[in-house]
N, C-alpha and C positions, 0 to 999 in steps of 0.2 A: 504493500500500500504506500503510495507516494505521500511525501510530507506536504504540509502547507505552512504558511507563516504563523498562524495561530498555534499550531501544534508545536512548532519549533520554539516559539517564545515561551509556551507554557511548560515545556519539558523540564522535569526535575528527576534527580536520582531517587530511585525507590528505596524505602527503608532497608538498611542493612547492606546495600550494594555500594561498592567503591567506584564502579563505572558501569555504563550501559550504552547501547547503540540503538539509534533509530534509523532504519533504512529508508532511503528514498528510491530504491531500485537502481538497477544498472550500475551496481558497485559503489554508488555514492551513499554515504551515511553520516549521521551526526554522532560524534563520540562525546559522551557526557561524563565528566569527572567532577570531583569536589572543587577543582580550580576553575572550571569553565566548560564551554561547549566548542568543539572543534570539528571542522569539516574534514573528512577523510575519504579516500577512494582506494579500493583494492584493485589490483590488476596483476597480470602475469606477464613477465618479460624474460626471454632467454631461459625458459623452464624454471623460473624462480618467482615465488609469490612476493609481491611488494605492496607497500602502502605509501601513498603520497599525501602530504598535508595540503589542503586547499584554502585554509584561512580559519579565522576565529570568529564565532558568532558573538555579538551582533555586528561587529565591524564588517564581516563578510556575510551578506544576506543569503537566503536560500537561492534566490535567482542568480546571484553572482557565483555561488558554489556550483550550480548546475552548468553555468557557462564555462567555468574553469574545468569541470569534469569533461565537458564536451571537447574542449581544446586538448586535454590530455588524451582522449580517445582518438582524436585525429592524428596525434603524434604516433600513437601505437599503430595506427593503420599504415603509417609510413616507416614502420620498424624503428621508431625512435623512442627511447626510454624517457618518459615524462619527467621522472625524478632527476635523471642526469641533465636533461635539457634545462630544468629549473635551476640546478646548481650552476650550469654553464652561464645562464643568464645573470644570476647573482654575481658570479665571478667577473663577468664582463662589465656589469654595472659598477662593481667596485674598482675595476681597472680604469674605466672611463672617469669615475669620480676622482681617482688619484691623479690621473693625467691632467686634470684641470685645477688641482690644488697648487698653491704658490710654490711649495717646496719642489714639486715635480718639475714645474716650468723653470724654476731657478736652476735646478741641476741640469736640465737640458741646455739652458743658456750657458752655464759654466762649461759644460762639455764642448759646446760649439766654440767657445772662446779659448779653450785650453791650448789650441794650436797657434793662436795668434798672440798670446801673452807670454811674457817671461814666466818661468816657473814660480818665482817669488811673488809676482803679481797675482797669479792664479791662486796660490796658497793664501795670500792676504784676503782676496775677494771671497774665496770659499769660506775661510774662517769667520769673516765678518757676518756672512749670511747664516752659517751654521750656529754661531754663538749668540748673535744679537737679533736675528730675525725669525728663523725657523721655530724656536721655542714658543713664539707668540702667534705668528700668522702662518707658519709653514703648512699646517693641515687645513687651513681655510681655502675654500674655492677662490681662486685669484679674482674672479669677476664679482665676487661678493664682498671683497675687502673694501672698507670705507677709508677715506682720507685720514680719519682720526686713528684708525688701527696702525697705520704707518707712522703717523706723527707720535703716537704713544711709544712705539718702539724706539724712535730716534730721541725722544725726550728722556728716556731712561738713561741713555748715554750722556746727553746734555746735562742732566741733573748731577752726574758724577764728575763733571768737568771735562768730558771728552767731546768738546764741541766740534772739532774738526772731523772726528770719526763719525759723529752723528750726521754730518753733511755727506760723508762718503757712503754711509749706510743708506741714506735716503736716495742718493744717486744710484746705488746698486739696485735698490727696489724699483726705481724708475726704469732702469735698463731691463730688468726682468719683466716688468709689466708691458713695456714696449715690445719685447720679444713675444709676450703672450698675445698682444694685439696682432702682430705680424703673423702668428700661427693660428689665428682665429679663435682663441680661447678667452680673450679679454676684450671688452668693448673699447676702453680707452685707459690711458695712464692717469690714475687718480692723483698721483703725486703733483700733477700740474696745479691742483687746487691748494697745494701747501707752500706755494711760493711766499717767502718772507716769514714763514711760521717758526723757523729756527733762528737763533741768534747768529748774526753774520760772523764769518770767520775773519779775523784780522790777518791780513797778509804780512808775513814776515819773510824778509829776504835773508838768504844765508850770508853771514858776515864774512867780509874779506878786506884785506889791506889794499889801499888804493894810492898810497904815496910811495914813491921810489925809495925814500929813506927808510920807511917802515918795512918795505919788502927786503931791502938790503940787510936790515937788522935781523929779520926772521931767518934769512938764509944763513947768516953767521951763527945764529943760535942752533939751527938745524945741523950745521957742520959739527957743533959741539955735543950733539945728542949722544947719550951714553947707553941707549937701549940696544936691542939685538940688531945684528947686521941686516936682517930681513926688514924690520920696521925702519931702520935708519935709511936703507936703500930706497924703500918705498917713499919715505919723506922727501929724500933728495930728488927723486924722479918726478914727484907730483907736480911741481911748478914747470917742468920741462915738456910735458906731453899732453896737458889739457884734458885728460880723461876724467870721467866721473869716478868717484871712489869705488863703486862696485866694479867698474870696468878695469880699474887699476888693480884691485886686489885679486880679481879672477883672471888676470893676464896669464897666458900660457906660453911656454917656450916655443911651441910650434907656430905661434902667431908672429914670432919675431924673425926677421931676415936681416942678418948683419951685412950680407953682401949688397942687398938693395937699400939698406939703411931705413927700414920701415917696420912698423907694426901693422898687421892687418887683422882687424877684429871682425869675425863673421857676424852677419846680420842678426841672428837669434840672440846674441849677447848684448846687442846695442838697444838703447831705449827706443830709438826710432825705427828699429828693425831694418836697418840698412848697413851694409858692409862699410866699415870705416878704416881709413888708412891714416896712420900717424907717421910723418917723416921724422926720422931720428937725427937729432943734432949729435955732434961729436961728443959732447958732454953726456948726453943720455946714453950713448953707446958705451962709454967708459963705465958708467954706473951699472949697466946691465951685464957687461962682461965681468965686472968684479963680483957681482952676486952669482953669476953663472957657476963659478967655482964651488959655491955652496949648495945651490938648488938646481943646477942644470940637469941632474939626473931625475928630477921629479917632473910632474906635469905642470905644476904652477910655479911661476916665477917667485911669488911670495906665498909659500905654503903656511898653513896654520901652525901654532905653537904646539898643539897636542898631536896632530897627525899631518903628514905631508900629503895625504889624500884629499884634503880640503884646503881651500884658500885661507889666507889671513883673515882674522876677524874683521867684521865691518866697522868696528869701533876702534881698531888699533891705531890708525893715524890720528884720529881726534884725541885719543888717550895720550898719545905721544906729545901732541901739541899742548895739551893741558899740563903735562909734566914739564914742558918747556916754558910754562908761565902764561900761555894764551887762553883767554876765555873763548871757548868755541861757540858760545851762544851770542857773544857780543862783539868779539874782535876778529877772529879768523878761524875757519874750520876747514876740514878736508876738502869739501866741495868749493870752498872759497878760492882755491888756487885758480879755478876756471874764471871766476869773477875778476880776480886780480889781473890775469892775462888779458881778458877782454877789455878792461878799463884802460890799462897802460898801452896796449897795442893800438887802440883807437887814438889815444893821445899822441902816440908816436907816428900816426898818419897812415897806418896800414888799411888796406881796402876792407870794408865791412864784410863783403861777400866772402873774402878769403878767411877772415877771422871766424865768421859764423860757420863756415864749412869745416874749419879745423876743430871747432867746438862741437861738431856733429849735431847742430841744431836743425830742426825740420825745415826742409826746402819747400817754400810755398808753391813753386811752379812744378806741376806734375811731370812735365817733360824734362826739366832740369833734374828732378829728383831721381830719374832713372839712371843718371850718370853721376850721382852725388859723390860716390866714393873716390872718383878720379878727378873731380872738378878742381881747377886752380892748382894742380899739383906742383908745377914749377914755382909758382908764387908761394905756396904753402911750405915747400921745402926750404926756400930761401928765408922765409919769415921765421921758421922754427929754429934755424941756425942763428939768425940774427937775434932772436929772442933769448936764446941760451947765452950768447955773447953779452947781451944787454944785462942779464941777470948777474953774470960774472962781474960786470962793471959796477952795478949798484951794490953788490956784496962787498966789493973792495973799498967802497967809500966810507 
């Protein structure tokens, strides 16, 4: 006898029974227990008796249960197990849901960017997202995140005094959301509504010496440095080759050609991802040949203190400058050697394009950029030797 709405609604466990069934015919029945009423359907598949759950009454009505039962029977007619199909649908829904959450989109974006960034950049970006964003909005659907959700994440950093990092985290969130827009999972980048919401970051320039007399005094102090030969050599080479600190400390012997009098740093190691050539002055070659006796058998020109398999610490040169009496926050720092060179070379009348190219700054013209590594080589070679001679001159004064 088929069920009706009134009978289903009125159904109760009989005295002394822990469960009972009310059949609707064609394998569909209402399973009644102390905890509630449940729609079930028995069926046979691959010579095995099975039962599939079709919903809970009253959330699932009699009519809805019958429709679900009919759908299950259609699957059986096509030799498809309804229970497995139901599990597959749930699994796919879960996958689809995960693919639209912020963390999933962010990890896709990171993977896409991993081949374009330096390893250190990738690690920093990934760490910022994993440590400061994912715990709060990682599991949220990216398209349901509100501006305040992102602002709250950034304000946690700002409240602890990490203002610059708060801005970096917001920028990373913006990049992830724009990637979500591009891949059709996000409508628009909601961080656009947060412009001006964080305290502005005050721009601080890396300190450097700009007066010839000050530079001469620094060079004399460096000559008297009593640290290790590795750090001493790195200090002496810093003002002569214009490299960024990370490019200097990770310098490898295979990148140096004494015959050609050049250093050639491959694009992946450079900030701008372009091959960079440094013409070597005679003074720079003397420093390198001297340290070669000590580290020439290793990969790095300036290996670390604990292991020769890694380069010198990123804070080694600044630490040495501080020991020499220089405030690396206000007077002069490792990166400041580049600023010193730029300032004084411009004052000496050298061509700006030549200076900028030797500093490995980004070329604005795309056609010129394709030939960046070799641009102005004769002028750069001449300038680097004259610069080394100039430093010898101001050091002697």
